[in-house]
N, CA, C, O and the ligand as a Tripos MOL2 file, in Angstrom:
@<TRIPOS>MOLECULE
protein
  281   279    71     0     0
PROTEIN
NO_CHARGES

@<TRIPOS>ATOM
      1 N          -4.2520  -90.3590  124.4230 N.3       1 MET1
      2 CA         -3.2090  -90.9470  123.5940 C.3       1 MET1
      3 C          -2.6110  -92.1860  124.2850 C.2       1 MET1
      4 O          -2.1670  -92.0840  125.4280 O.2       1 MET1
      5 N          -2.5900  -93.2890  123.6550 N.am      2 MET2
      6 CA         -2.0440  -94.4960  124.2890 C.3       2 MET2
      7 C          -1.0010  -95.0250  123.3370 C.2       2 MET2
      8 O          -1.1290  -94.9700  122.1130 O.2       2 MET2
      9 N           0.0370  -95.5380  123.9610 N.am      3 ALA3
     10 CA          1.1370  -96.0920  123.1560 C.3       3 ALA3
     11 C           1.2790  -97.5760  123.6450 C.2       3 ALA3
     12 O           1.2090  -97.8440  124.8440 O.2       3 ALA3
     13 N           1.4610  -98.4440  122.7740 N.am      4 PHE4
     14 CA          1.7380  -99.8220  123.0930 C.3       4 PHE4
     15 C           3.0730 -100.2770  122.5030 C.2       4 PHE4
     16 O           3.5080  -99.8270  121.4430 O.2       4 PHE4
     17 N           3.6620 -101.1380  123.2000 N.am      5 HIS5
     18 CA          4.8810 -101.7620  122.7040 C.3       5 HIS5
     19 C           4.8260 -103.2230  123.1460 C.2       5 HIS5
     20 O           4.4850 -103.5410  124.2850 O.2       5 HIS5
     21 N           5.1610 -104.0610  122.2400 N.am      6 LYS6
     22 CA          5.1320 -105.5200  122.5580 C.3       6 LYS6
     23 C           6.4740 -106.0870  122.3030 C.2       6 LYS6
     24 O           7.1410 -105.7570  121.3220 O.2       6 LYS6
     25 N           6.8800 -106.9720  123.2200 N.am      7 GLU7
     26 CA          8.0450 -107.7490  122.9580 C.3       7 GLU7
     27 C           8.0040 -109.0700  123.6520 C.2       7 GLU7
     28 O           7.2980 -109.2410  124.6460 O.2       7 GLU7
     29 N           8.7140 -109.9560  123.1640 N.am      8 VAL8
     30 CA          8.7080 -111.3500  123.7780 C.3       8 VAL8
     31 C           9.6650 -111.3460  124.9060 C.2       8 VAL8
     32 O          10.8520 -111.0920  124.7060 O.2       8 VAL8
     33 N           9.1980 -111.6170  126.0930 N.am      9 VAL9
     34 CA         10.0760 -111.6460  127.2610 C.3       9 VAL9
     35 C          10.1940 -113.0240  127.9130 C.2       9 VAL9
     36 O          10.9600 -113.2320  128.8540 O.2       9 VAL9
     37 N           9.4220 -113.9340  127.3850 N.am     10 GLU10
     38 CA          9.4450 -115.2780  127.9730 C.3      10 GLU10
     39 C          10.6100 -116.1400  127.4050 C.2      10 GLU10
     40 O          10.8300 -116.2270  126.1970 O.2      10 GLU10
     41 N          11.3050 -116.7400  128.3180 N.am     11 THR11
     42 CA         12.3510 -117.6530  127.9040 C.3      11 THR11
     43 C          11.8810 -119.0850  128.2480 C.2      11 THR11
     44 O          11.4050 -119.3590  129.3500 O.2      11 THR11
     45 N          12.0400 -119.9920  127.2450 N.am     12 ILE12
     46 CA         11.5840 -121.3240  127.4970 C.3      12 ILE12
     47 C          12.8190 -122.2400  127.3290 C.2      12 ILE12
     48 O          13.5340 -122.1890  126.3280 O.2      12 ILE12
     49 N          13.0220 -123.0640  128.3440 N.am     13 TYR13
     50 CA         14.1290 -123.9990  128.3710 C.3      13 TYR13
     51 C          13.7120 -125.4340  127.9450 C.2      13 TYR13
     52 O          12.7710 -126.0230  128.4770 O.2      13 TYR13
     53 N          14.4170 -125.9190  127.0240 N.am     14 LYS14
     54 CA         14.1870 -127.2580  126.6220 C.3      14 LYS14
     55 C          15.3790 -128.1210  127.1610 C.2      14 LYS14
     56 O          16.5470 -127.8680  126.8690 O.2      14 LYS14
     57 N          15.0150 -129.1140  127.9340 N.am     15 THR15
     58 CA         16.0140 -130.0190  128.6110 C.3      15 THR15
     59 C          15.9610 -131.2940  127.9010 C.2      15 THR15
     60 O          14.8910 -131.8960  127.8180 O.2      15 THR15
     61 N          17.0970 -131.7770  127.3510 N.am     16 VAL16
     62 CA         17.1200 -133.1630  126.8350 C.3      16 VAL16
     63 C          18.2550 -133.9060  127.4360 C.2      16 VAL16
     64 O          19.2740 -133.3530  127.8510 O.2      16 VAL16
     65 N          18.0240 -135.2430  127.4650 N.am     17 VAL17
     66 CA         19.0090 -136.1970  127.9780 C.3      17 VAL17
     67 C          19.6830 -136.7450  126.7220 C.2      17 VAL17
     68 O          18.9930 -137.0610  125.7530 O.2      17 VAL17
     69 N          20.9860 -136.8650  126.7120 N.am     18 ILE18
     70 CA         21.6650 -137.4430  125.5560 C.3      18 ILE18
     71 C          22.4670 -138.7150  125.9350 C.2      18 ILE18
     72 O          23.2480 -138.6980  126.8870 O.2      18 ILE18
     73 N          22.2720 -139.7650  125.2100 N.am     19 CYS19
     74 CA         23.0710 -141.0260  125.4590 C.3      19 CYS19
     75 C          24.4330 -140.7780  125.0640 C.2      19 CYS19
     76 O          24.7320 -140.2200  124.0080 O.2      19 CYS19
     77 N          25.3540 -141.2470  126.0230 N.am     20 ASP20
     78 CA         26.8060 -141.1150  125.7380 C.3      20 ASP20
     79 C          27.3040 -141.9980  124.6620 C.2      20 ASP20
     80 O          28.3320 -141.7160  124.0470 O.2      20 ASP20
     81 N          26.5660 -143.1190  124.4000 N.am     21 LYS21
     82 CA         27.0520 -144.0680  123.4520 C.3      21 LYS21
     83 C          26.5090 -143.7940  122.0300 C.2      21 LYS21
     84 O          27.2820 -143.6840  121.0790 O.2      21 LYS21
     85 N          25.1990 -143.6890  121.9020 N.am     22 CYS22
     86 CA         24.6470 -143.4870  120.5660 C.3      22 CYS22
     87 C          24.1030 -142.1140  120.2490 C.2      22 CYS22
     88 O          23.6080 -141.8600  119.1510 O.2      22 CYS22
     89 N          24.2040 -141.2170  121.2450 N.am     23 SER23
     90 CA         23.9050 -139.7600  121.0660 C.3      23 SER23
     91 C          22.3730 -139.5220  120.8370 C.2      23 SER23
     92 O          21.9390 -138.4600  120.3910 O.2      23 SER23
     93 N          21.5810 -140.5980  121.1800 N.am     24 LYS24
     94 CA         20.0750 -140.4860  121.0300 C.3      24 LYS24
     95 C          19.6160 -139.4680  122.0930 C.2      24 LYS24
     96 O          19.9990 -139.5340  123.2610 O.2      24 LYS24
     97 N          18.8240 -138.5760  121.6540 N.am     25 GLU25
     98 CA         18.3080 -137.4950  122.6340 C.3      25 GLU25
     99 C          16.8370 -137.7650  122.9720 C.2      25 GLU25
    100 O          16.0900 -138.2730  122.1350 O.2      25 GLU25
    101 N          16.4310 -137.4320  124.1770 N.am     26 LYS26
    102 CA         15.0900 -137.5230  124.5700 C.3      26 LYS26
    103 C          14.7700 -136.2180  125.3300 C.2      26 LYS26
    104 O          15.5220 -135.7630  126.1910 O.2      26 LYS26
    105 N          13.6400 -135.6620  124.9690 N.am     27 VAL27
    106 CA         13.2110 -134.3510  125.6370 C.3      27 VAL27
    107 C          12.6350 -134.7040  127.0590 C.2      27 VAL27
    108 O          11.7140 -135.5050  127.2160 O.2      27 VAL27
    109 N          13.2210 -134.0750  128.0080 N.am     28 LEU28
    110 CA         12.7910 -134.2840  129.3650 C.3      28 LEU28
    111 C          11.7290 -133.2630  129.7480 C.2      28 LEU28
    112 O          10.7020 -133.6120  130.3300 O.2      28 LEU28
    113 N          11.9790 -132.0220  129.4240 N.am     29 HIS29
    114 CA         11.0380 -131.0430  129.8510 C.3      29 HIS29
    115 C          11.1730 -129.7810  128.9500 C.2      29 HIS29
    116 O          12.2600 -129.4560  128.4720 O.2      29 HIS29
    117 N          10.0880 -129.1200  128.7480 N.am     30 ILE30
    118 CA         10.0750 -127.8200  128.1060 C.3      30 ILE30
    119 C           9.3240 -126.8180  128.9670 C.2      30 ILE30
    120 O           8.1860 -127.0210  129.3900 O.2      30 ILE30
    121 N          10.0330 -125.7290  129.1960 N.am     31 GLY31
    122 CA          9.3510 -124.7080  130.1440 C.3      31 GLY31
    123 C          10.4560 -124.0950  131.0040 C.2      31 GLY31
    124 O          11.3760 -123.4500  130.5010 O.2      31 GLY31
    125 N          10.3390 -124.3190  132.3260 N.am     32 TYR32
    126 CA         11.3580 -123.7160  133.1810 C.3      32 TYR32
    127 C          12.5670 -124.5910  133.2520 C.2      32 TYR32
    128 O          12.4500 -125.7740  132.9320 O.2      32 TYR32
    129 N          13.6950 -124.1230  133.6370 N.am     33 PRO33
    130 CA         14.8820 -124.8600  133.6750 C.3      33 PRO33
    131 C          14.7980 -125.9210  134.8190 C.2      33 PRO33
    132 O          14.3000 -125.6480  135.9110 O.2      33 PRO33
    133 N          15.2920 -127.0940  134.5210 N.am     34 LEU34
    134 CA         15.1880 -128.1440  135.5800 C.3      34 LEU34
    135 C          16.3210 -128.0120  136.5820 C.2      34 LEU34
    136 O          17.4020 -127.5180  136.2610 O.2      34 LEU34
    137 N          16.0580 -128.4540  137.7800 N.am     35 THR35
    138 CA         17.0590 -128.5630  138.8650 C.3      35 THR35
    139 C          17.8850 -129.8910  138.4930 C.2      35 THR35
    140 O          17.5490 -130.6720  137.6030 O.2      35 THR35
    141 N          18.9530 -130.0180  139.2660 N.am     36 TRP36
    142 CA         19.8020 -131.2180  139.1140 C.3      36 TRP36
    143 C          18.9140 -132.4760  139.3520 C.2      36 TRP36
    144 O          18.9740 -133.4230  138.5680 O.2      36 TRP36
    145 N          18.1340 -132.4840  140.3770 N.am     37 GLU37
    146 CA         17.2840 -133.5620  140.6320 C.3      37 GLU37
    147 C          16.3170 -133.7890  139.5350 C.2      37 GLU37
    148 O          16.0450 -134.9280  139.1550 O.2      37 GLU37
    149 N          15.7910 -132.7210  139.0200 N.am     38 GLY38
    150 CA         14.8140 -132.7950  137.8780 C.3      38 GLY38
    151 C          15.4570 -133.5240  136.6700 C.2      38 GLY38
    152 O          14.8290 -134.3420  135.9970 O.2      38 GLY38
    153 N          16.7540 -133.1780  136.4350 N.am     39 HIS39
    154 CA         17.4850 -133.9010  135.3960 C.3      39 HIS39
    155 C          17.5240 -135.3100  135.5880 C.2      39 HIS39
    156 O          17.2260 -136.1040  134.6960 O.2      39 HIS39
    157 N          17.9160 -135.6670  136.8360 N.am     40 MET40
    158 CA         18.1280 -137.1050  137.1010 C.3      40 MET40
    159 C          16.8250 -137.8170  136.9840 C.2      40 MET40
    160 O          16.7180 -138.8190  136.2770 O.2      40 MET40
    161 N          15.8130 -137.3110  137.6760 N.am     41 ASN41
    162 CA         14.5290 -137.9940  137.6960 C.3      41 ASN41
    163 C          13.9080 -138.0570  136.2880 C.2      41 ASN41
    164 O          13.3520 -139.0840  135.8980 O.2      41 ASN41
    165 N          14.0050 -136.9700  135.5440 N.am     42 GLY42
    166 CA         13.4900 -136.9640  134.1990 C.3      42 GLY42
    167 C          14.1890 -138.0320  133.3230 C.2      42 GLY42
    168 O          13.5330 -138.7180  132.5390 O.2      42 GLY42
    169 N          15.5020 -138.1620  133.4640 N.am     43 ALA43
    170 CA         16.1920 -139.1470  132.6330 C.3      43 ALA43
    171 C          15.7890 -140.5720  133.0070 C.2      43 ALA43
    172 O          15.6270 -141.4360  132.1460 O.2      43 ALA43
    173 N          15.6290 -140.7980  134.3270 N.am     44 LEU44
    174 CA         15.2820 -142.0990  134.8360 C.3      44 LEU44
    175 C          13.8550 -142.4920  134.3320 C.2      44 LEU44
    176 O          13.5670 -143.6410  133.9960 O.2      44 LEU44
    177 N          12.9960 -141.4450  134.3090 N.am     45 ARG45
    178 CA         11.6560 -141.6440  133.8290 C.3      45 ARG45
    179 C          11.6040 -142.0620  132.3210 C.2      45 ARG45
    180 O          10.6490 -142.6860  131.8580 O.2      45 ARG45
    181 N          12.6540 -141.6940  131.6100 N.am     46 GLN46
    182 CA         12.6760 -142.0800  130.1490 C.3      46 GLN46
    183 C          13.5030 -143.3020  130.0420 C.2      46 GLN46
    184 O          13.8970 -143.6680  128.9350 O.2      46 GLN46
    185 N          13.7910 -143.9530  131.1120 N.am     47 ASP47
    186 CA         14.5050 -145.2450  131.1750 C.3      47 ASP47
    187 C          15.9670 -145.0970  130.7060 C.2      47 ASP47
    188 O          16.5750 -146.0540  130.2270 O.2      47 ASP47
    189 N          16.5090 -143.8910  130.8550 N.am     48 TYR48
    190 CA         17.9360 -143.6450  130.7190 C.3      48 TYR48
    191 C          18.5110 -144.0860  132.0360 C.2      48 TYR48
    192 O          17.8260 -144.1390  133.0570 O.2      48 TYR48
    193 N          19.8330 -144.4150  131.9870 N.am     49 THR49
    194 CA         20.4360 -144.8230  133.2620 C.3      49 THR49
    195 C          21.8590 -144.1620  133.3270 C.2      49 THR49
    196 O          22.3500 -143.6030  132.3470 O.2      49 THR49
    197 N          22.4860 -144.2580  134.5310 N.am     50 PHE50
    198 CA         23.8480 -143.6630  134.7040 C.3      50 PHE50
    199 C          24.7080 -144.7980  135.1960 C.2      50 PHE50
    200 O          24.4700 -145.3900  136.2490 O.2      50 PHE50
    201 N          25.7500 -145.0900  134.3690 N.am     51 MET51
    202 CA         26.7020 -146.1230  134.7410 C.3      51 MET51
    203 C          27.9410 -145.5080  135.1590 C.2      51 MET51
    204 O          28.3690 -144.5520  134.5110 O.2      51 MET51
    205 N          28.6110 -145.9750  136.2360 N.am     52 GLU52
    206 CA         29.8880 -145.5100  136.5710 C.3      52 GLU52
    207 C          30.9050 -145.8530  135.5310 C.2      52 GLU52
    208 O          30.9800 -146.9750  135.0300 O.2      52 GLU52
    209 N          31.7010 -144.8330  135.2160 N.am     53 LYS53
    210 CA         32.7310 -145.0760  134.2580 C.3      53 LYS53
    211 C          33.8300 -144.1040  134.5300 C.2      53 LYS53
    212 O          33.6440 -142.8870  134.5550 O.2      53 LYS53
    213 N          35.0670 -144.7240  134.7470 N.am     54 GLY54
    214 CA         36.2070 -143.8690  135.0660 C.3      54 GLY54
    215 C          35.9310 -142.9920  136.2390 C.2      54 GLY54
    216 O          35.4930 -143.5100  137.2660 O.2      54 GLY54
    217 N          36.1450 -141.7290  136.1770 N.am     55 ASN55
    218 CA         35.9320 -140.8920  137.2710 C.3      55 ASN55
    219 C          34.5590 -140.2590  137.2850 C.2      55 ASN55
    220 O          34.2230 -139.4690  138.1670 O.2      55 ASN55
    221 N          33.7500 -140.6360  136.2560 N.am     56 GLY56
    222 CA         32.3680 -140.0350  136.3090 C.3      56 GLY56
    223 C          31.3720 -141.0360  135.8790 C.2      56 GLY56
    224 O          31.5380 -142.2410  136.0710 O.2      56 GLY56
    225 N          30.2790 -140.5050  135.2640 N.am     57 PHE57
    226 CA         29.1910 -141.3910  134.9430 C.3      57 PHE57
    227 C          28.9810 -141.3010  133.3860 C.2      57 PHE57
    228 O          29.2530 -140.2910  132.7370 O.2      57 PHE57
    229 N          28.4850 -142.4250  132.8720 N.am     58 GLU58
    230 CA         28.0780 -142.4590  131.4720 C.3      58 GLU58
    231 C          26.5620 -142.5880  131.4450 C.2      58 GLU58
    232 O          25.9690 -143.3970  132.1590 O.2      58 GLU58
    233 N          25.9410 -141.7440  130.5770 N.am     59 THR59
    234 CA         24.5330 -141.8310  130.4700 C.3      59 THR59
    235 C          24.1200 -142.7800  129.3380 C.2      59 THR59
    236 O          24.5970 -142.6460  128.2110 O.2      59 THR59
    237 N          23.2370 -143.7340  129.6370 N.am     60 LEU60
    238 CA         22.8880 -144.7240  128.6370 C.3      60 LEU60
    239 C          21.3520 -144.7290  128.3270 C.2      60 LEU60
    240 O          20.5340 -144.6510  129.2440 O.2      60 LEU60
    241 N          20.9990 -144.8190  127.0800 N.am     61 CYS61
    242 CA         19.5460 -144.9610  126.7380 C.3      61 CYS61
    243 C          19.2210 -146.3780  126.8990 C.2      61 CYS61
    244 O          20.1050 -147.2140  127.0850 O.2      61 CYS61
    245 N          17.9580 -146.6780  126.8330 N.am     62 PRO62
    246 CA         17.4990 -148.0770  127.0830 C.3      62 PRO62
    247 C          18.1080 -149.0900  126.1460 C.2      62 PRO62
    248 O          18.3970 -150.2190  126.5430 O.2      62 PRO62
    249 N          18.3070 -148.6860  124.8790 N.am     63 ASP63
    250 CA         18.8860 -149.6510  123.8920 C.3      63 ASP63
    251 C          20.3740 -149.9950  124.2130 C.2      63 ASP63
    252 O          20.7960 -151.1450  124.0870 O.2      63 ASP63
    253 N          21.1250 -148.9970  124.6150 N.am     64 CYS64
    254 CA         22.5290 -149.1850  124.8920 C.3      64 CYS64
    255 C          22.6710 -149.9900  126.2140 C.2      64 CYS64
    256 O          23.6120 -150.7700  126.3610 O.2      64 CYS64
    257 N          21.7400 -149.7980  127.1630 N.am     65 GLN65
    258 CA         21.7670 -150.5740  128.3160 C.3      65 GLN65
    259 C          21.7150 -152.0770  128.0430 C.2      65 GLN65
    260 O          22.4800 -152.8760  128.5840 O.2      65 GLN65
    261 N          20.7900 -152.3980  127.1940 N.am     66 LYS66
    262 CA         20.6320 -153.8050  126.7630 C.3      66 LYS66
    263 C          21.9410 -154.3450  126.2580 C.2      66 LYS66
    264 O          22.3570 -155.4430  126.6280 O.2      66 LYS66
    265 N          22.6220 -153.5390  125.3710 N.am     67 GLU67
    266 CA         23.8830 -154.0110  124.7750 C.3      67 GLU67
    267 C          24.9050 -154.1810  125.8150 C.2      67 GLU67
    268 O          25.6440 -155.1650  125.7730 O.2      67 GLU67
    269 N          25.0100 -153.2850  126.7640 N.am     68 SER68
    270 CA         26.0910 -153.3340  127.7580 C.3      68 SER68
    271 C          25.9240 -154.5580  128.6880 C.2      68 SER68
    272 O          26.9040 -154.9720  129.3080 O.2      68 SER68
    273 N          24.7570 -155.1290  128.8000 N.am     69 VAL69
    274 CA         24.5180 -156.1810  129.7140 C.3      69 VAL69
    275 C          25.1960 -157.4560  129.1640 C.2      69 VAL69
    276 O          25.7630 -158.2460  129.9200 O.2      69 VAL69
    277 N          25.1240 -157.6360  127.8280 N.am     70 GLU70
    278 CA         25.6620 -158.8110  127.1730 C.3      70 GLU70
    279 C          27.1390 -158.8620  127.1840 C.2      70 GLU70
    280 O          27.7280 -159.8070  126.6610 O.2      70 GLU70
    281 ZN         22.2400 -145.1420  123.2920 Zn       71 ZN71
@<TRIPOS>BOND
     1     1     2 1
     2     2     3 1
     3     3     4 2
     4     3     5 am
     5     5     6 1
     6     6     7 1
     7     7     8 2
     8     7     9 am
     9     9    10 1
    10    10    11 1
    11    11    12 2
    12    11    13 am
    13    13    14 1
    14    14    15 1
    15    15    16 2
    16    15    17 am
    17    17    18 1
    18    18    19 1
    19    19    20 2
    20    19    21 am
    21    21    22 1
    22    22    23 1
    23    23    24 2
    24    23    25 am
    25    25    26 1
    26    26    27 1
    27    27    28 2
    28    27    29 am
    29    29    30 1
    30    30    31 1
    31    31    32 2
    32    31    33 am
    33    33    34 1
    34    34    35 1
    35    35    36 2
    36    35    37 am
    37    37    38 1
    38    38    39 1
    39    39    40 2
    40    39    41 am
    41    41    42 1
    42    42    43 1
    43    43    44 2
    44    43    45 am
    45    45    46 1
    46    46    47 1
    47    47    48 2
    48    47    49 am
    49    49    50 1
    50    50    51 1
    51    51    52 2
    52    51    53 am
    53    53    54 1
    54    54    55 1
    55    55    56 2
    56    55    57 am
    57    57    58 1
    58    58    59 1
    59    59    60 2
    60    59    61 am
    61    61    62 1
    62    62    63 1
    63    63    64 2
    64    63    65 am
    65    65    66 1
    66    66    67 1
    67    67    68 2
    68    67    69 am
    69    69    70 1
    70    70    71 1
    71    71    72 2
    72    71    73 am
    73    73    74 1
    74    74    75 1
    75    75    76 2
    76    75    77 am
    77    77    78 1
    78    78    79 1
    79    79    80 2
    80    79    81 am
    81    81    82 1
    82    82    83 1
    83    83    84 2
    84    83    85 am
    85    85    86 1
    86    86    87 1
    87    87    88 2
    88    87    89 am
    89    89    90 1
    90    90    91 1
    91    91    92 2
    92    91    93 am
    93    93    94 1
    94    94    95 1
    95    95    96 2
    96    95    97 am
    97    97    98 1
    98    98    99 1
    99    99   100 2
   100    99   101 am
   101   101   102 1
   102   102   103 1
   103   103   104 2
   104   103   105 am
   105   105   106 1
   106   106   107 1
   107   107   108 2
   108   107   109 am
   109   109   110 1
   110   110   111 1
   111   111   112 2
   112   111   113 am
   113   113   114 1
   114   114   115 1
   115   115   116 2
   116   115   117 am
   117   117   118 1
   118   118   119 1
   119   119   120 2
   120   119   121 am
   121   121   122 1
   122   122   123 1
   123   123   124 2
   124   123   125 am
   125   125   126 1
   126   126   127 1
   127   127   128 2
   128   127   129 am
   129   129   130 1
   130   130   131 1
   131   131   132 2
   132   131   133 am
   133   133   134 1
   134   134   135 1
   135   135   136 2
   136   135   137 am
   137   137   138 1
   138   138   139 1
   139   139   140 2
   140   139   141 am
   141   141   142 1
   142   142   143 1
   143   143   144 2
   144   143   145 am
   145   145   146 1
   146   146   147 1
   147   147   148 2
   148   147   149 am
   149   149   150 1
   150   150   151 1
   151   151   152 2
   152   151   153 am
   153   153   154 1
   154   154   155 1
   155   155   156 2
   156   155   157 am
   157   157   158 1
   158   158   159 1
   159   159   160 2
   160   159   161 am
   161   161   162 1
   162   162   163 1
   163   163   164 2
   164   163   165 am
   165   165   166 1
   166   166   167 1
   167   167   168 2
   168   167   169 am
   169   169   170 1
   170   170   171 1
   171   171   172 2
   172   171   173 am
   173   173   174 1
   174   174   175 1
   175   175   176 2
   176   175   177 am
   177   177   178 1
   178   178   179 1
   179   179   180 2
   180   179   181 am
   181   181   182 1
   182   182   183 1
   183   183   184 2
   184   183   185 am
   185   185   186 1
   186   186   187 1
   187   187   188 2
   188   187   189 am
   189   189   190 1
   190   190   191 1
   191   191   192 2
   192   191   193 am
   193   193   194 1
   194   194   195 1
   195   195   196 2
   196   195   197 am
   197   197   198 1
   198   198   199 1
   199   199   200 2
   200   199   201 am
   201   201   202 1
   202   202   203 1
   203   203   204 2
   204   203   205 am
   205   205   206 1
   206   206   207 1
   207   207   208 2
   208   207   209 am
   209   209   210 1
   210   210   211 1
   211   211   212 2
   212   211   213 am
   213   213   214 1
   214   214   215 1
   215   215   216 2
   216   215   217 am
   217   217   218 1
   218   218   219 1
   219   219   220 2
   220   219   221 am
   221   221   222 1
   222   222   223 1
   223   223   224 2
   224   223   225 am
   225   225   226 1
   226   226   227 1
   227   227   228 2
   228   227   229 am
   229   229   230 1
   230   230   231 1
   231   231   232 2
   232   231   233 am
   233   233   234 1
   234   234   235 1
   235   235   236 2
   236   235   237 am
   237   237   238 1
   238   238   239 1
   239   239   240 2
   240   239   241 am
   241   241   242 1
   242   242   243 1
   243   243   244 2
   244   243   245 am
   245   245   246 1
   246   246   247 1
   247   247   248 2
   248   247   249 am
   249   249   250 1
   250   250   251 1
   251   251   252 2
   252   251   253 am
   253   253   254 1
   254   254   255 1
   255   255   256 2
   256   255   257 am
   257   257   258 1
   258   258   259 1
   259   259   260 2
   260   259   261 am
   261   261   262 1
   262   262   263 1
   263   263   264 2
   264   263   265 am
   265   265   266 1
   266   266   267 1
   267   267   268 2
   268   267   269 am
   269   269   270 1
   270   270   271 1
   271   271   272 2
   272   271   273 am
   273   273   274 1
   274   274   275 1
   275   275   276 2
   276   275   277 am
   277   277   278 1
   278   278   279 1
   279   279   280 2
@<TRIPOS>SUBSTRUCTURE
     1 MET1         2 RESIDUE 1 A MET
     2 MET2         6 RESIDUE 1 A MET
     3 ALA3        10 RESIDUE 1 A ALA
     4 PHE4        14 RESIDUE 1 A PHE
     5 HIS5        18 RESIDUE 1 A HIS
     6 LYS6        22 RESIDUE 1 A LYS
     7 GLU7        26 RESIDUE 1 A GLU
     8 VAL8        30 RESIDUE 1 A VAL
     9 VAL9        34 RESIDUE 1 A VAL
    10 GLU10       38 RESIDUE 1 A GLU
    11 THR11       42 RESIDUE 1 A THR
    12 ILE12       46 RESIDUE 1 A ILE
    13 TYR13       50 RESIDUE 1 A TYR
    14 LYS14       54 RESIDUE 1 A LYS
    15 THR15       58 RESIDUE 1 A THR
    16 VAL16       62 RESIDUE 1 A VAL
    17 VAL17       66 RESIDUE 1 A VAL
    18 ILE18       70 RESIDUE 1 A ILE
    19 CYS19       74 RESIDUE 1 A CYS
    20 ASP20       78 RESIDUE 1 A ASP
    21 LYS21       82 RESIDUE 1 A LYS
    22 CYS22       86 RESIDUE 1 A CYS
    23 SER23       90 RESIDUE 1 A SER
    24 LYS24       94 RESIDUE 1 A LYS
    25 GLU25       98 RESIDUE 1 A GLU
    26 LYS26      102 RESIDUE 1 A LYS
    27 VAL27      106 RESIDUE 1 A VAL
    28 LEU28      110 RESIDUE 1 A LEU
    29 HIS29      114 RESIDUE 1 A HIS
    30 ILE30      118 RESIDUE 1 A ILE
    31 GLY31      122 RESIDUE 1 A GLY
    32 TYR32      126 RESIDUE 1 A TYR
    33 PRO33      130 RESIDUE 1 A PRO
    34 LEU34      134 RESIDUE 1 A LEU
    35 THR35      138 RESIDUE 1 A THR
    36 TRP36      142 RESIDUE 1 A TRP
    37 GLU37      146 RESIDUE 1 A GLU
    38 GLY38      150 RESIDUE 1 A GLY
    39 HIS39      154 RESIDUE 1 A HIS
    40 MET40      158 RESIDUE 1 A MET
    41 ASN41      162 RESIDUE 1 A ASN
    42 GLY42      166 RESIDUE 1 A GLY
    43 ALA43      170 RESIDUE 1 A ALA
    44 LEU44      174 RESIDUE 1 A LEU
    45 ARG45      178 RESIDUE 1 A ARG
    46 GLN46      182 RESIDUE 1 A GLN
    47 ASP47      186 RESIDUE 1 A ASP
    48 TYR48      190 RESIDUE 1 A TYR
    49 THR49      194 RESIDUE 1 A THR
    50 PHE50      198 RESIDUE 1 A PHE
    51 MET51      202 RESIDUE 1 A MET
    52 GLU52      206 RESIDUE 1 A GLU
    53 LYS53      210 RESIDUE 1 A LYS
    54 GLY54      214 RESIDUE 1 A GLY
    55 ASN55      218 RESIDUE 1 A ASN
    56 GLY56      222 RESIDUE 1 A GLY
    57 PHE57      226 RESIDUE 1 A PHE
    58 GLU58      230 RESIDUE 1 A GLU
    59 THR59      234 RESIDUE 1 A THR
    60 LEU60      238 RESIDUE 1 A LEU
    61 CYS61      242 RESIDUE 1 A CYS
    62 PRO62      246 RESIDUE 1 A PRO
    63 ASP63      250 RESIDUE 1 A ASP
    64 CYS64      254 RESIDUE 1 A CYS
    65 GLN65      258 RESIDUE 1 A GLN
    66 LYS66      262 RESIDUE 1 A LYS
    67 GLU67      266 RESIDUE 1 A GLU
    68 SER68      270 RESIDUE 1 A SER
    69 VAL69      274 RESIDUE 1 A VAL
    70 GLU70      278 RESIDUE 1 A GLU
    71 ZN71       281 GROUP 0 **** ****
């Protein structure tokens, strides 16, 4: 006699970077959760950037970066 039981045990993390100005999202990674460095590097690879603003940082997508230069 054999008994089987199946369940989903895998958790998949989807990490997205969000532009603070236009709220445009870009998927950085799907799978394991990213480290802090992974977040930064992933965002930079998607041409997002971090601008100093007030006491923190503002995340900007490539389009909004162009706007803020002018
Ligand atoms: Zn933007």
